[in-house]
C-alpha positions in Angstrom: 0.1 -11.2 6.9 1.2 -13.0 9.0 0.6 -16.7 8.2 0.5 -20.6 9.0 1.2 -19.7 12.9 0.1 -21.9 17.0 -2.9 -19.3 17.3 -2.5 -20.6 21.3 0.6 -19.2 21.0 0.7 -15.4 22.5 4.4 -14.5 20.9 3.4 -15.2 17.3 0.2 -13.6 18.3 2.5 -10.6 18.3 3.6 -10.2 14.9 -0.1 -10.0 13.4 -0.3 -6.1 12.2 -4.0 -4.3 11.1 -6.3 -6.3 8.7 -9.1 -4.9 6.7 -10.7 -7.9 8.0 -9.5 -10.7 9.7 -11.0 -14.9 9.9 -10.1 -15.7 13.2 -10.5 -19.8 11.5 -8.4 -22.2 13.7 -10.5 -25.1 15.2 -9.8 -28.9 16.1 -11.7 -32.1 17.9 -10.2 -34.3 20.8 -11.4 -37.5 19.3 -13.7 -38.1 22.3 -16.7 -39.2 22.7 -17.1 -40.7 26.3 -14.9 -38.2 29.4 -14.1 -40.7 30.4 -11.8 -41.6 28.0 -10.5 -38.3 26.9 -7.2 -37.4 27.7 -5.5 -34.3 29.5 -3.3 -33.4 25.6 -7.0 -33.8 24.3 -8.9 -31.9 26.6 -5.8 -29.3 26.4 -4.5 -28.7 22.7 -8.8 -28.5 22.1 -8.5 -25.1 24.2 -5.3 -24.1 23.9 -6.7 -24.1 19.7 -10.4 -23.4 19.9 -10.2 -20.5 23.0 -7.2 -19.4 22.9 -6.2 -19.4 20.0 -10.1 -17.3 19.8 -9.6 -14.9 22.4 -5.9 -14.3 21.7 -6.4 -12.9 18.1 -9.1 -10.6 19.2 -6.5 -9.7 21.8 -4.1 -8.8 19.6 -6.6 -7.4 16.3 -8.4 -5.3 19.0 -5.4 -3.1 19.4 -3.8 -2.6 16.3 -7.3 -1.5 14.5 -9.6 1.1 14.5 -11.5 -0.6 13.2 -13.4 -2.8 10.7 -14.5 -6.4 11.1 -13.1 -9.4 13.3 -15.4 -12.5 11.9 -14.6 -16.2 14.1 -15.4 -19.1 13.7 -17.8 -21.3 15.5 -20.1 -24.3 15.1 -23.6 -24.7 15.4 -22.2 -27.2 18.0 -21.5 -22.9 20.2 -25.2 -23.0 19.9 -26.5 -26.7 20.5 -24.8 -29.9 21.8 -23.0 -31.8 20.5 -21.9 -35.3 22.3 -20.5 -36.7 19.6 -17.1 -34.7 20.8 -18.3 -32.4 24.7 -14.8 -30.5 25.1 -14.9 -29.2 21.1 -18.5 -28.0 22.2 -17.5 -26.3 25.3 -14.7 -25.1 23.4 -17.5 -23.1 20.9 -20.0 -22.0 23.9 -16.8 -20.5 25.2 -16.4 -18.6 21.3 -19.4 -17.8 21.0 -19.5 -16.4 24.7 -17.1 -14.5 24.7 -17.7 -12.1 21.0 -21.7 -11.9 22.6 -20.3 -10.2 25.3 -16.7 -8.6 24.0 -18.1 -7.2 20.5 -20.0 -4.4 22.4 -16.7 -2.5 24.1 -15.2 -3.7 21.7 -16.9 -0.8 18.8 -16.4 0.9 17.3 -14.8 -2.4 15.4 -17.3 -5.3 14.6 -16.6 -7.7 16.4 -19.4 -10.9 14.9 -19.0 -15.1 14.3 -20.3 -17.6 12.0 -21.4 -21.0 13.8 -21.5 -23.8 10.1 -22.9 -26.8 10.7 -21.1 -29.9 9.5 -18.7 -28.6 6.6 -16.5 -31.8 4.5 -13.6 -30.6 5.1 -10.4 -32.7 6.2 -11.3 -32.2 9.7 -14.4 -34.5 9.5 -11.7 -37.6 7.3 -12.7 -40.0 10.2 -16.1 -40.3 9.7 -16.4 -39.1 6.5 -17.2 -42.8 5.3 -20.0 -42.5 8.6 -21.7 -39.5 6.8 -21.8 -40.2 3.9 -23.5 -43.7 4.3 -26.3 -42.1 6.2 -26.4 -40.1 3.6 -25.8 -36.3 6.0 -25.5 -33.2 4.3 -22.0 -31.6 5.1 -21.6 -28.6 4.0 -19.0 -26.9 1.3 -16.8 -24.6 2.1 -17.5 -21.7 -0.9 -21.1 -22.6 2.0 -18.8 -21.2 5.1 -17.0 -18.1 3.4 -20.1 -16.7 1.8 -21.2 -15.8 5.5 -18.4 -15.1 6.9 -18.5 -12.9 4.6 -21.8 -11.9 5.0 -20.8 -12.1 8.8 -18.1 -9.6 8.0 -20.5 -6.9 5.7 -23.3 -7.0 8.3 -22.8 -3.2 10.3 -23.5 -5.3 13.9 -21.5 -6.1 16.6 -22.1 -9.9 18.1 -24.4 -11.4 16.4 -24.1 -15.4 15.9 -25.0 -15.9 12.0 -25.6 -20.4 11.8 -24.2 -22.4 8.4 -26.8 -25.3 6.9 -26.8 -26.9 3.8 -29.4 -25.8 2.1 -30.9 -22.8 4.2 -29.3 -18.4 3.9 -27.1 -18.3 6.6 -28.9 -15.9 9.0 -28.2 -14.1 12.3 -28.5 -16.9 15.5 -31.6 -15.2 17.8 -30.6 -15.8 21.7 -34.1 -16.5 23.8 -34.0 -14.0 25.9 -33.3 -15.2 29.7 -35.3 -14.3 32.8 -34.6 -10.9 34.7 -34.6 -10.5 38.3 -37.9 -9.5 40.0 -38.6 -8.1 43.0 -42.8 -7.3 44.5 -43.4 -3.7 43.0 -39.9 -2.9 41.3 -38.9 -2.2 38.8 -35.0 -4.2 37.9 -32.6 -3.0 34.8 -29.8 -4.7 33.7 -27.4 -5.2 36.1 -24.2 -2.8 35.9 
């Protein structure tokens, strides 16, 4: 097992071999709510860790694993808006879209995501007092770990599991997009 490397480094991923379960869980915030105050460095680092780390990891693991499961950490910010950090939200929406789109192509390997709310981890240290003052419930890391296990154990692929304090983890149900219409014709899915 390889640990402790830069998830956005393609060469580092080449040292990773097959496993039965991979959990790709790197993520960073920009720390900037207002896009006018965001620096290019903040933007690129967040994109590199949160998106490149997932895509590069899945690319490598899909090449070396014949079966098993990959669970990636997205966020509720990938299922809804997060005005406190729009670029973080952008990256987590990208992760959700990647998992849903890539999963059918990787069978029999299973690829799922967990989408936790705000968890009590060092990632929120700068806002910890604000959450406490507001009485905002934070997830315990064990709750997220339970959802990872459920996503990994699922026989399905392409699922995005929501995780919220006080609720059982569950598969998020995406509404269907209305399809095209032509009068008098039935139109199937795109090729």
